[in-house]
MARBA-3410 file (N, C-alpha, C, O; in Angstrom, 1 decimal):
242
-24.2,30.8,10.7,-23.1,31.7,10.2,-21.9,31.7,11.1,-22.1,31.5,12.3 ~ -20.7,31.8,10.6,-19.5,31.8,11.4,-19.4,33.2,12.1,-19.8,34.2,11.6 ~ -18.8,33.1,13.2,-18.5,34.4,14.0,-17.5,35.2,13.3,-16.6,34.6,12.6 ~ -17.5,36.5,13.4,-16.5,37.4,12.8,-15.2,37.1,13.5,-15.1,36.8,14.6 ~ -14.1,37.1,12.7,-12.8,36.9,13.2,-12.3,37.9,14.2,-12.7,39.1,14.1
-11.6,37.5,15.2,-11.1,38.4,16.3,-9.6,38.1,16.3,-9.1,37.0,16.3 ~ -8.9,39.2,16.5,-7.4,39.1,16.6,-7.1,39.7,18.0,-7.6,40.7,18.4 ~ -6.1,39.0,18.7,-5.7,39.5,20.0,-4.2,39.5,20.1,-3.6,38.6,19.5 ~ -3.6,40.4,20.9,-2.2,40.4,21.1,-1.8,39.3,22.1,-2.6,39.0,23.0 ~ -0.7,38.6,21.8,-0.2,37.6,22.7,1.2,37.8,23.1,2.0,38.4,22.3
1.6,37.5,24.3,3.0,37.7,24.8,3.7,36.3,24.7,3.6,35.5,25.7 ~ 4.5,36.1,23.7,5.2,34.9,23.6,6.6,34.9,24.2,7.3,33.9,24.2 ~ 6.9,36.0,24.8,8.2,36.1,25.6,8.0,35.5,27.0,8.9,35.3,27.8 ~ 6.7,35.1,27.3,6.4,34.4,28.5,5.8,33.0,28.1,5.3,32.9,27.1 ~ 6.0,32.1,29.0,5.4,30.8,28.7,6.5,29.8,28.2,7.6,30.1,28.1
6.0,28.5,27.9,6.9,27.4,27.6,7.7,27.6,26.3,8.8,27.0,26.2 ~ 7.3,28.5,25.4,8.0,28.6,24.1,8.8,29.9,24.1,9.2,30.4,23.0 ~ 9.0,30.6,25.2,9.7,31.9,25.3,11.1,31.8,24.6,11.4,32.7,23.9 ~ 11.8,30.8,25.0,13.2,30.7,24.4,13.2,30.5,22.9,14.0,31.1,22.2 ~ 12.3,29.6,22.4,12.2,29.4,21.0,11.8,30.6,20.3,12.3,31.0,19.2
10.8,31.3,20.8,10.3,32.6,20.2,11.4,33.6,20.1,11.6,34.2,19.0 ~ 12.1,33.8,21.2,13.2,34.8,21.2,14.3,34.4,20.3,14.9,35.3,19.6 ~ 14.6,33.1,20.2,15.8,32.7,19.4,15.4,32.8,17.9,16.3,33.3,17.1 ~ 14.2,32.5,17.5,13.9,32.5,16.0,13.3,33.7,15.5,13.1,33.9,14.3 ~ 12.8,34.6,16.5,12.1,35.8,16.0,12.9,36.6,15.0,12.3,37.2,14.1
14.2,36.8,15.2,15.0,37.6,14.3,16.1,36.7,13.7,17.2,37.2,13.3 ~ 15.9,35.4,13.6,16.9,34.5,12.9,17.1,34.9,11.5,16.1,35.4,10.8 ~ 18.2,34.6,10.9,18.5,34.8,9.5,17.6,34.0,8.6,17.1,34.5,7.6 ~ 17.4,32.7,9.0,16.5,31.8,8.2,15.5,31.1,9.2,15.8,30.0,9.6 ~ 14.5,31.8,9.6,13.6,31.3,10.6,12.5,30.3,10.1,11.8,29.7,10.9
12.4,30.2,8.8,11.3,29.4,8.3,11.8,27.9,8.0,13.0,27.7,7.7 ~ 10.9,27.0,8.2,11.2,25.6,7.9,9.9,25.0,7.4,8.8,25.5,7.5 ~ 10.1,23.8,6.7,9.0,23.2,6.1,9.2,21.7,5.9,10.3,21.2,6.1 ~ 8.1,21.1,5.5,8.2,19.6,5.2,7.1,19.3,4.1,6.2,20.1,3.9 ~ 7.3,18.2,3.5,6.3,17.7,2.5,5.8,16.3,3.0,6.6,15.5,3.4
4.5,16.2,3.0,3.9,14.9,3.4,2.9,14.5,2.4,2.7,15.2,1.5 ~ 2.2,13.4,2.6,1.2,13.0,1.7,-0.1,12.8,2.5,-0.1,12.3,3.6 ~ -1.2,13.2,1.9,-2.5,13.1,2.4,-3.3,12.1,1.6,-3.2,12.0,0.4 ~ -4.1,11.2,2.3,-5.0,10.3,1.6,-6.3,11.0,1.4,-7.0,11.4,2.3 ~ -6.7,11.1,0.1,-7.9,11.9,-0.3,-8.9,11.0,-1.0,-9.9,11.6,-1.5
-8.8,9.7,-1.0,-9.8,8.9,-1.7,-11.2,9.0,-1.2,-12.1,9.2,-2.0 ~ -11.3,9.0,0.1,-12.7,9.2,0.7,-13.3,10.6,0.4,-14.5,10.7,0.1 ~ -12.4,11.6,0.4,-12.9,12.9,0.0,-13.4,13.0,-1.4,-14.5,13.5,-1.7 ~ -12.7,12.4,-2.4,-13.1,12.5,-3.8,-14.4,11.8,-4.0,-15.2,12.2,-4.8 ~ -14.5,10.6,-3.3,-15.8,9.9,-3.5,-17.0,10.7,-2.9,-18.0,10.7,-3.5
-16.7,11.3,-1.8,-17.8,12.1,-1.1,-18.2,13.3,-1.9,-19.4,13.6,-2.1 ~ -17.2,14.0,-2.5,-17.5,15.1,-3.4,-18.3,14.7,-4.6,-19.2,15.4,-4.9 ~ -17.9,13.6,-5.2,-18.7,13.1,-6.4,-20.1,12.8,-6.0,-21.0,13.1,-6.8 ~ -20.3,12.2,-4.8,-21.7,11.9,-4.4,-22.5,13.1,-4.1,-23.7,13.1,-4.2 ~ -21.8,14.2,-3.6,-22.5,15.5,-3.2,-22.8,16.4,-4.4,-23.6,17.3,-4.2
-22.2,16.2,-5.5,-22.3,17.1,-6.7,-23.8,17.3,-7.1,-24.1,18.5,-7.4 ~ -24.6,16.3,-7.1,-26.0,16.6,-7.5,-26.8,17.5,-6.6,-27.6,18.3,-7.0 ~ -26.4,17.6,-5.3,-27.0,18.5,-4.4,-26.3,19.8,-4.3,-26.9,20.8,-3.8 ~ -25.0,19.9,-4.6,-24.2,21.1,-4.5,-23.3,21.2,-5.7,-22.1,20.8,-5.7 ~ -23.8,21.8,-6.8,-23.1,21.8,-8.0,-21.8,22.6,-8.0,-20.9,22.2,-8.8
-21.7,23.6,-7.1,-20.5,24.4,-7.1,-19.4,23.7,-6.3,-18.3,24.3,-6.3 ~ -19.6,22.6,-5.7,-18.6,21.9,-4.9,-17.6,21.3,-5.8,-17.9,20.8,-6.9 ~ -16.3,21.4,-5.4,-15.2,20.8,-6.2,-14.2,20.2,-5.1,-14.3,20.6,-4.0 ~ -13.4,19.3,-5.6,-12.4,18.8,-4.6,-11.5,19.9,-4.0,-11.2,19.9,-2.8 ~ -11.1,20.9,-4.9,-10.3,22.0,-4.4,-11.0,22.7,-3.3,-10.4,23.1,-2.2
-12.3,23.1,-3.5,-13.0,23.8,-2.5,-13.2,23.0,-1.2,-13.1,23.5,-0.1 ~ -13.4,21.7,-1.4,-13.7,20.8,-0.3,-12.4,20.7,0.6,-12.5,20.8,1.8 ~ -11.3,20.5,0.0,-10.1,20.3,0.8,-9.6,21.7,1.4,-8.9,21.7,2.4 ~ -9.9,22.8,0.8,-9.6,24.1,1.4,-10.5,24.3,2.6,-10.1,24.9,3.6 ~ -11.8,23.9,2.5,-12.7,24.1,3.6,-12.1,23.2,4.8,-12.1,23.7,5.9
-11.7,22.0,4.5,-11.2,21.1,5.5,-9.9,21.7,6.1,-9.6,21.6,7.3 ~ -9.1,22.3,5.2,-7.8,23.0,5.7,-8.1,24.0,6.7,-7.5,24.0,7.8 ~ -9.1,24.9,6.4,-9.4,26.0,7.4,-9.9,25.4,8.7,-9.6,26.0,9.8 ~ -10.7,24.4,8.6,-11.2,23.8,9.9,-10.0,23.1,10.6,-10.0,23.1,11.9 ~ -9.1,22.5,9.9,-7.9,21.9,10.6,-7.1,23.0,11.3,-6.6,22.7,12.4
-7.0,24.1,10.7,-6.3,25.2,11.4,-6.9,25.7,12.6,-6.3,26.2,13.5 ~ -8.3,25.5,12.7,-9.0,25.8,14.0,-8.4,25.1,15.1,-8.3,25.6,16.3 ~ -7.9,23.9,14.9,-7.4,23.0,15.9,-6.1,23.3,16.5,-5.7,22.8,17.6 ~ -5.3,24.2,15.8,-3.9,24.4,16.2,-3.7,25.9,16.3,-3.4,26.5,15.3 ~ -3.8,26.5,17.5,-3.6,28.0,17.6,-2.3,28.5,17.1,-2.3,29.6,16.5
-1.2,27.8,17.2,0.1,28.2,16.7,0.1,28.6,15.2,0.8,29.5,14.8 ~ -0.8,27.9,14.5,-0.8,28.2,13.0,-1.8,29.3,12.7,-1.9,29.7,11.5 ~ -2.4,29.9,13.7,-3.2,31.1,13.5,-2.5,32.3,14.1,-3.1,33.4,14.2 ~ -1.3,32.2,14.6,-0.5,33.3,15.1,0.3,33.9,14.1,0.8,33.3,13.2 ~ 0.5,35.2,14.2,1.3,36.0,13.3,2.2,37.0,14.0,1.9,37.4,15.1
3.3,37.4,13.4,4.2,38.4,13.9,3.6,39.8,13.5,3.2,40.0,12.4 ~ 3.7,40.7,14.4,3.2,42.1,14.2,4.3,43.0,14.0,5.4,42.8,14.4 ~ 4.0,44.2,13.3,5.0,45.1,13.0,5.6,45.8,14.2,6.7,46.4,14.1 ~ 5.0,45.8,15.3,5.5,46.4,16.5,6.5,45.5,17.3,6.9,45.8,18.4 ~ 6.8,44.4,16.7,7.7,43.5,17.4,7.1,42.4,18.2,7.8,41.5,18.8
5.8,42.4,18.3,5.0,41.4,19.1,4.4,40.3,18.2,4.9,40.0,17.1 ~ 3.3,39.8,18.7,2.6,38.7,18.0,1.2,38.8,18.3,0.7,39.3,19.3 ~ 0.4,38.3,17.4,-1.1,38.3,17.5,-1.6,36.9,17.2,-0.9,36.1,16.6 ~ -2.8,36.6,17.6,-3.5,35.3,17.3,-4.9,35.6,16.8,-5.7,36.3,17.4 ~ -5.3,35.0,15.6,-6.6,35.1,15.1,-7.4,34.0,15.5,-7.0,32.8,15.7
-8.7,34.2,15.7,-9.6,33.1,16.1,-9.9,32.2,14.9,-10.3,31.1,15.1 ~ -9.8,32.8,13.7,-10.0,32.0,12.5,-9.3,32.7,11.4,-9.0,33.9,11.4 ~ -8.9,31.9,10.3,-8.2,32.5,9.2,-8.9,32.2,7.9,-9.5,31.1,7.8 ~ -8.7,33.0,6.9,-9.2,32.8,5.5,-8.1,32.1,4.7,-6.9,31.9,5.2 ~ -8.4,31.7,3.5,-7.4,31.2,2.6,-7.1,32.1,1.4,-8.0,32.5,0.8
-5.8,32.4,1.2,-5.4,33.2,0.0,-4.8,32.2,-0.9,-3.7,31.6,-0.7 ~ -5.5,31.9,-2.0,-5.1,30.8,-2.9,-4.8,31.3,-4.3,-5.2,32.4,-4.7 ~ -3.9,30.6,-5.0,-3.6,30.9,-6.4,-4.5,30.0,-7.3,-4.9,28.9,-7.0 ~ -4.9,30.6,-8.5,-5.8,30.0,-9.5,-5.2,30.2,-10.9,-4.7,31.2,-11.2 ~ -5.3,29.2,-11.7,-4.9,29.3,-13.1,-6.0,30.0,-13.9,-7.2,29.8,-13.7
-5.6,30.9,-14.8,-6.5,31.6,-15.7,-6.3,31.0,-17.1,-5.3,30.3,-17.4 ~ -7.3,31.2,-17.9,-7.4,30.6,-19.2,-6.2,31.2,-20.1,-5.8,30.5,-21.1 ~ -5.7,32.4,-19.8,-4.6,32.9,-20.6,-3.2,32.4,-20.2,-2.2,32.9,-20.7 ~ -3.2,31.5,-19.3,-1.9,30.9,-18.8,-1.3,31.6,-17.6,-0.3,31.2,-17.1 ~ -1.9,32.8,-17.2,-1.4,33.5,-16.0,-2.1,32.9,-14.8,-2.9,31.9,-14.9
-1.9,33.4,-13.6,-2.6,33.0,-12.5,-3.1,34.1,-11.7,-2.6,35.2,-11.8 ~ -4.1,33.8,-10.9,-4.8,34.8,-10.1,-4.7,34.5,-8.6,-4.3,33.4,-8.3 ~ -5.0,35.4,-7.8,-5.1,35.2,-6.3,-6.5,35.5,-5.8,-7.1,36.6,-6.2 ~ -7.1,34.6,-5.1,-8.4,34.8,-4.6,-8.4,34.6,-3.1,-7.6,33.7,-2.5 ~ -9.2,35.3,-2.4,-9.3,35.2,-0.9,-10.6,34.5,-0.6,-11.7,35.0,-0.9
-10.5,33.3,0.0,-11.7,32.5,0.4,-12.0,32.8,1.8,-11.3,32.4,2.7 ~ -13.2,33.4,2.1,-13.5,33.7,3.5,-13.8,32.5,4.3,-14.5,31.5,3.8 ~ -13.4,32.5,5.5,-13.6,31.3,6.4,-15.1,31.2,6.7,-15.8,32.2,6.9 ~ -15.6,30.0,6.7,-17.0,29.7,7.2,-16.9,28.2,7.7,-16.5,27.3,7.0 ~ -17.3,28.0,8.9,-17.2,26.6,9.5,-18.2,25.7,8.8,-17.9,24.5,8.6
-19.4,26.2,8.4,-20.4,25.4,7.7,-20.1,25.4,6.2,-20.0,26.5,5.6 ~ -20.0,24.2,5.6,-19.7,24.1,4.2,-20.7,24.9,3.3,-20.3,25.6,2.4 ~ -22.0,24.8,3.5,-23.0,25.6,2.7,-22.8,27.1,2.7,-23.2,27.8,1.8 ~ -22.2,27.6,3.8,-21.9,29.0,3.8,-20.5,29.3,3.1,-20.4,30.4,2.6 ~ -19.6,28.3,3.2,-18.3,28.5,2.6,-18.3,28.5,1.1,-17.7,29.4,0.4
-19.1,27.6,0.5,-19.0,27.4,-1.0,-19.4,28.6,-1.8,-18.7,29.0,-2.7 ~ -20.6,29.2,-1.5,-21.0,30.3,-2.4,-20.0,31.5,-2.4,-19.6,32.0,-3.4 ~ -19.5,31.9,-1.2,-18.6,33.0,-1.1,-17.2,32.7,-1.7,-16.6,33.5,-2.4 ~ -16.8,31.4,-1.5,-15.5,31.0,-2.1,-15.6,30.9,-3.6,-14.7,31.4,-4.3 ~ -16.7,30.4,-4.1,-16.8,30.3,-5.6,-16.9,31.7,-6.2,-16.3,31.9,-7.3
-17.6,32.6,-5.6,-17.7,33.9,-6.1,-16.3,34.6,-6.1,-16.0,35.3,-7.1 ~ -15.5,34.4,-5.1,-14.2,35.0,-5.0,-13.3,34.4,-6.1,-12.5,35.2,-6.7 ~ -13.4,33.1,-6.4,-12.6,32.5,-7.4,-13.0,33.0,-8.8,-12.2,33.3,-9.6 ~ -14.3,33.1,-9.0,-14.8,33.6,-10.3,-14.3,35.0,-10.6,-13.9,35.3,-11.7 ~ -14.4,35.9,-9.6,-14.0,37.2,-9.7,-12.5,37.3,-10.0,-12.1,38.1,-10.8
-11.7,36.5,-9.3,-10.3,36.6,-9.4,-9.8,36.1,-10.8,-8.8,36.6,-11.3 ~ -10.6,35.2,-11.4,-10.2,34.7,-12.7,-10.6,35.7,-13.8,-10.2,35.5,-15.0 ~ -11.4,36.7,-13.5,-11.8,37.7,-14.5,-10.6,38.4,-15.0,-9.8,39.0,-14.2 ~ -10.4,38.5,-16.4,-9.2,39.2,-16.9,-9.1,40.7,-16.4,-10.2,41.3,-16.3 ~ -8.0,41.1,-16.0,-7.8,42.4,-15.5,-8.0,42.6,-14.0,-7.6,43.6,-13.4
-8.5,41.6,-13.3,-8.6,41.7,-11.8,-7.3,41.6,-11.2,-6.5,40.6,-11.4 ~ -7.0,42.6,-10.3,-5.7,42.5,-9.7,-5.7,41.5,-8.5,-6.7,41.0,-8.1 ~ -4.5,41.3,-7.9,-4.4,40.3,-6.9,-4.8,40.8,-5.5,-4.9,40.0,-4.6 ~ -5.1,42.0,-5.4,-5.5,42.6,-4.0,-4.4,42.7,-3.1,-4.6,42.9,-1.9 ~ -3.1,42.7,-3.6,-2.0,42.9,-2.7,-2.0,44.3,-2.2,-2.2,45.3,-2.9
-1.8,44.5,-0.9,-1.8,45.8,-0.2,-3.1,46.1,0.4,-3.2,47.1,1.2 ~ -4.2,45.5,0.0,-5.5,45.7,0.6,-5.5,45.1,2.0,-4.9,44.1,2.2 ~ -6.3,45.7,2.9,-6.4,45.1,4.2,-7.1,43.8,4.2,-8.2,43.7,3.6 ~ -6.6,42.8,4.8,-7.2,41.5,4.9,-7.0,41.0,6.4,-6.0,41.4,7.0 ~ -7.9,40.2,6.8,-7.7,39.6,8.1,-6.6,38.5,8.0,-5.9,38.4,7.1
-6.5,37.7,9.1,-5.6,36.6,9.1,-5.9,35.6,8.0,-7.0,35.4,7.7 ~ -4.8,35.1,7.4,-5.1,34.2,6.3,-3.9,33.2,6.2,-2.9,33.3,7.0 ~ -4.1,32.2,5.4,-3.0,31.2,5.1,-2.8,31.2,3.6,-3.8,31.2,2.9 ~ -1.6,31.2,3.1,-1.3,31.2,1.7,-1.3,29.8,1.2,-0.5,29.0,1.7 ~ -2.0,29.5,0.1,-1.9,28.2,-0.5,-1.7,28.3,-2.0,-2.1,29.3,-2.6
-1.1,27.3,-2.6,-1.0,27.2,-4.0,-1.2,25.7,-4.4,-0.9,24.8,-3.6 ~ -1.8,25.5,-5.5,-2.1,24.1,-6.0,-1.5,23.8,-7.3,-1.6,24.6,-8.2 ~ -0.8,22.7,-7.4,-0.1,22.3,-8.7,-0.8,20.9,-9.1,-0.2,19.9,-8.8 ~ -1.9,21.0,-9.7,-2.6,19.7,-10.1,-1.9,18.9,-11.1,-2.4,17.8,-11.5 ~ -0.9,19.5,-11.7,-0.2,18.8,-12.8,1.0,18.0,-12.3,1.6,17.2,-13.0
1.4,18.2,-11.0,2.7,17.6,-10.5,2.5,16.9,-9.2,1.7,17.3,-8.3 ~ 3.2,15.8,-9.0,3.3,15.1,-7.8,4.8,15.4,-7.3,5.7,14.9,-7.9 ~ 4.9,16.1,-6.2,6.2,16.6,-5.8,6.6,16.0,-4.4,5.7,15.5,-3.6 ~ 7.9,16.0,-4.1,8.4,15.6,-2.8,9.1,16.7,-2.1,9.5,16.6,-0.9 ~ 9.3,17.8,-2.8,9.9,19.0,-2.2,9.3,20.2,-2.8,8.9,20.2,-4.0
9.1,21.3,-2.1,8.6,22.6,-2.7,9.2,23.7,-1.9,9.4,23.7,-0.7 ~ 9.6,24.7,-2.7,10.2,26.0,-2.1,9.3,27.1,-2.4,9.1,27.4,-3.6 ~ 8.9,27.8,-1.4,7.9,29.0,-1.7,8.7,30.3,-1.9,9.8,30.5,-1.4 ~ 8.1,31.1,-2.7,8.7,32.4,-3.0,8.3,33.4,-1.8,7.3,33.2,-1.2 ~ 9.3,34.3,-1.5,9.0,35.3,-0.5,9.3,36.7,-1.1,10.4,36.9,-1.6
8.4,37.6,-1.0,8.5,38.9,-1.6,8.4,40.0,-0.6,9.0,41.1,-0.9 ~ 7.8,39.8,0.5,7.6,40.9,1.5,8.8,41.3,2.2,9.6,40.4,2.6 ~ 9.0,42.6,2.5,10.2,43.0,3.2,10.1,42.6,4.7,11.2,42.3,5.3 ~ 8.9,42.5,5.2,8.7,42.0,6.6,7.9,40.7,6.6,6.9,40.6,5.9 ~ 8.4,39.7,7.3,7.8,38.4,7.3,6.8,38.4,8.5,7.2,38.5,9.7
5.5,38.3,8.2,4.5,38.2,9.3,4.2,36.8,9.8,3.4,36.6,10.6 ~ 5.0,35.8,9.2,4.9,34.4,9.6,3.7,33.7,9.1,3.3,32.7,9.7 ~ 3.0,34.2,8.1,1.9,33.5,7.5,2.3,32.2,7.0,3.3,32.2,6.2 ~ 1.7,31.1,7.4,2.1,29.8,6.8,1.8,29.7,5.3,0.9,30.3,4.8 ~ 2.6,29.0,4.6,2.5,28.7,3.2,2.3,27.2,2.9,3.1,26.4,3.5
1.3,26.9,2.2,1.0,25.5,1.9,0.8,25.3,0.4,0.2,26.0,-0.3 ~ 1.4,24.2,-0.1,1.3,23.8,-1.5,0.7,22.4,-1.6,1.0,21.5,-0.8 ~ -0.3,22.3,-2.5,-0.9,21.0,-2.7,-0.5,20.5,-4.1,-0.4,21.3,-5.0 ~ -0.4,19.1,-4.3,0.0,18.6,-5.5,-1.1,17.8,-6.2,-2.3,18.0,-5.9 ~ -0.7,17.0,-7.1,-1.7,16.2,-8.0,-2.3,15.0,-7.2,-1.6,14.5,-6.3
-3.5,14.6,-7.6,-4.1,13.4,-7.0,-3.4,12.2,-7.7,-3.3,12.1,-8.9 ~ -2.8,11.3,-6.9,-2.1,10.2,-7.5,-2.5,8.9,-6.8,-2.7,8.8,-5.6 ~ -2.7,7.8,-7.6,-3.0,6.5,-7.1,-1.7,5.8,-6.6,-0.8,5.7,-7.4 ~ -1.7,5.3,-5.4,-0.6,4.6,-4.9,-1.1,3.4,-4.1,-1.7,3.6,-3.0 ~ -0.9,2.2,-4.6,-1.2,1.0,-3.8,-2.7,0.9,-3.3,-2.9,0.5,-2.2
-3.6,1.3,-4.2,-5.0,1.2,-3.8,-5.5,2.5,-3.1,-6.7,2.5,-2.7 ~ -4.6,3.4,-2.9,-5.0,4.7,-2.2,-4.9,5.8,-3.2,-4.2,5.7,-4.2 ~ -5.6,6.9,-2.9,-5.4,8.1,-3.7,-4.8,9.2,-2.8,-5.3,9.5,-1.7 ~ -3.6,9.7,-3.2,-2.9,10.5,-2.3,-2.6,11.9,-3.0,-2.7,12.0,-4.2 ~ -2.3,12.9,-2.1,-2.0,14.2,-2.6,-0.8,14.7,-1.8,-0.9,14.7,-0.5
0.2,15.2,-2.4,1.4,15.8,-1.7,0.9,17.1,-1.1,0.2,17.9,-1.7 ~ 1.4,17.4,0.1,1.2,18.7,0.7,2.5,19.2,1.3,3.1,18.5,2.2 ~ 2.9,20.4,1.0,4.1,21.0,1.6,3.6,22.1,2.5,2.7,22.9,2.2 ~ 4.2,22.1,3.7,3.8,23.1,4.7,5.1,23.9,5.1,6.1,23.3,5.5 ~ 5.0,25.2,5.0,6.2,26.1,5.4,5.7,27.0,6.5,4.7,27.7,6.4
6.4,27.1,7.6,6.0,27.9,8.8,7.2,28.6,9.3,8.3,28.4,8.9 ~ 6.9,29.5,10.3,8.0,30.3,10.9,8.2,29.7,12.3,7.3,29.5,13.1 ~ 9.5,29.4,12.6,9.9,28.7,13.8,9.7,29.5,15.1,9.7,28.9,16.1 ~ 9.6,30.8,14.9,9.3,31.6,16.1,7.9,31.3,16.7,7.7,31.4,17.9 ~ 7.0,30.8,15.9,5.7,30.5,16.3,5.3,29.0,16.2,4.5,28.6,17.0
5.9,28.3,15.3,5.4,26.9,15.0,6.6,25.9,15.1,7.6,26.1,14.4 ~ 6.4,24.9,15.9,7.3,23.8,16.0,6.8,22.5,15.2,5.7,22.5,14.7 ~ 7.6,21.5,15.2,7.2,20.3,14.6,6.0,19.7,15.2,5.2,19.1,14.5 ~ 5.9,19.8,16.6,4.7,19.3,17.2,3.4,19.9,16.6,2.4,19.2,16.4 ~ 3.4,21.2,16.4,2.2,21.9,15.9,1.9,21.5,14.5,0.7,21.3,14.2
2.9,21.3,13.6,2.7,20.9,12.3,2.1,19.4,12.3,1.2,19.1,11.5 ~ 2.6,18.6,13.2,2.1,17.3,13.3,0.7,17.2,13.7,-0.1,16.5,13.2 ~ 0.3,18.1,14.7,-1.1,18.2,15.1,-2.0,18.7,14.0,-3.1,18.1,13.8 ~ -1.5,19.6,13.2,-2.3,20.1,12.1,-2.5,19.0,11.0,-3.6,18.8,10.6 ~ -1.4,18.3,10.7,-1.6,17.2,9.7,-2.5,16.2,10.2,-3.4,15.7,9.4
-2.5,15.8,11.4,-3.4,14.8,12.0,-4.8,15.3,11.9,-5.7,14.5,11.5 ~ -5.1,16.6,12.3,-6.4,17.1,12.2,-7.0,17.2,10.8,-8.1,16.9,10.6 ~ -6.1,17.6,9.9,-6.5,17.7,8.5,-6.8,16.3,7.9,-7.9,16.1,7.3 ~ -5.9,15.3,8.2,-6.2,14.0,7.7,-7.4,13.4,8.3,-8.2,12.6,7.6 ~ -7.7,13.6,9.5,-8.9,13.1,10.2,-10.2,13.6,9.5,-11.1,12.9,9.3
-10.2,14.9,9.0,-11.3,15.4,8.3,-11.4,14.8,6.9,-12.5,14.5,6.5 ~ -10.3,14.6,6.3,-10.3,14.0,4.9,-10.7,12.5,5.0,-11.3,12.0,4.0 ~ -10.5,11.9,6.1,-10.9,10.5,6.3,-12.4,10.3,6.5,-12.9,9.3,6.1 ~ -13.0,11.3,7.0,-14.5,11.3,7.3,-15.2,12.5,6.7,-15.8,13.2,7.5 ~ -15.2,12.6,5.4,-15.8,13.8,4.8,-17.3,13.9,5.0,-17.9,15.0,5.0
-18.0,12.7,5.2,-19.4,12.8,5.3,-19.8,13.5,6.6,-21.0,14.0,6.7 ~ -19.0,13.6,7.6,-19.3,14.3,8.8,-19.4,15.8,8.7,-20.0,16.4,9.5 ~ -18.8,16.3,7.6,-18.8,17.8,7.5,-19.3,18.2,6.1,-19.8,19.3,5.9 ~ -19.1,17.4,5.0,-19.6,17.7,3.7,-21.1,17.8,3.7,-21.7,18.7,3.0 ~ -21.8,16.9,4.3,-23.2,16.8,4.2,-24.0,17.4,5.4,-25.2,17.3,5.4
-23.3,18.0,6.3,-23.9,18.5,7.6,-24.1,20.0,7.4,-23.2,20.8,7.8 ~ -25.3,20.4,6.9,-25.5,21.8,6.7,-25.8,22.5,8.0,-25.7,23.7,8.0 ~ -26.1,21.8,9.1,-26.4,22.5,10.4,-25.3,22.3,11.4,-25.5,22.5,12.6 ~ -24.0,22.1,10.9,-22.9,21.9,11.8,-22.7,23.2,12.6,-22.5,24.3,12.0 ~ -22.8,23.2,13.9,-22.8,24.5,14.7,-21.4,25.0,14.7,-20.4,24.3,14.6
-21.3,26.4,14.9,-20.0,27.0,15.2,-19.5,26.4,16.6,-20.3,26.2,17.5 ~ -18.2,26.1,16.6,-17.7,25.6,17.8,-16.5,26.5,18.3,-15.8,27.0,17.4 ~ -16.3,26.6,19.6,-15.2,27.4,20.0,-13.9,26.7,19.7,-13.8,25.5,19.7 ~ -12.8,27.5,19.4,-11.5,27.0,19.2,-11.0,26.3,20.4,-11.1,26.8,21.5 ~ -10.4,25.2,20.3,-9.8,24.4,21.4,-8.6,25.1,22.0,-8.1,26.1,21.4
-8.2,24.7,23.2,-7.0,25.3,23.8,-5.7,25.0,23.1,-5.7,24.1,22.2 ~ -4.7,25.8,23.4,-3.4,25.6,22.7,-3.0,24.1,22.9,-3.0,23.6,24.0 ~ -2.5,23.6,21.7,-2.0,22.2,21.8,-3.1,21.2,21.5,-2.8,20.0,21.4 ~ -4.4,21.6,21.5,-5.4,20.6,21.3,-5.5,20.2,19.8,-5.1,21.0,18.9 ~ -6.2,19.1,19.5,-6.4,18.7,18.1,-7.8,18.4,17.9,-8.1,17.5,17.1
-8.7,19.0,18.7,-10.1,18.7,18.6,-10.6,19.2,17.3,-10.3,20.3,16.9 ~ -11.5,18.5,16.6,-12.1,19.0,15.3,-13.6,18.9,15.4,-14.3,19.2,14.4
END
């Protein structure tokens, strides 16, 4: 079982990023983002091979599990701005995802973090099934731990994506969009857009995250089929250990 998430206050006015934090904390447009492509051919093959043993597994669930594990590797992407003017860091984060409903609307589901895939799949699938039930609200305003916002557009291959912002106060939660699986030159790729808050996250951190994510997608057998994968402590700031 994964350990319960822990949140701690951090002082970003001290340390090597103090100037960047102070400069962007109250900037008029502090968010920035980029779109890149992930190679997912190995993941799709592994998910197909695993289906007889794990019927609830899907590519979407598999790459969201890998996403949360990649976020383990980069502390900056688990940091959030707090209402008191400071910042906090979560030891792990959940995924808040959008899902299509049969009536053409969409739902929001919260997928709880679990480092071990067999623990992640049942709770994630239950959350998705509940969210798709007609009349289920999005859970906006309910207390949630640290999370990352994701949306998936399986109908489109995009090169740019702009996220909607509705909250009066920006807590710097990263926003990630995934695109369609597309064949390119013998590879299967998926577009991914990442949007972050510059007070907390620089290009270095996004680069580390993409590298960690792609490393997991390249070797899915190391975590898709390992039911006994132990919980591991989060690496130090700047590390990309997975």
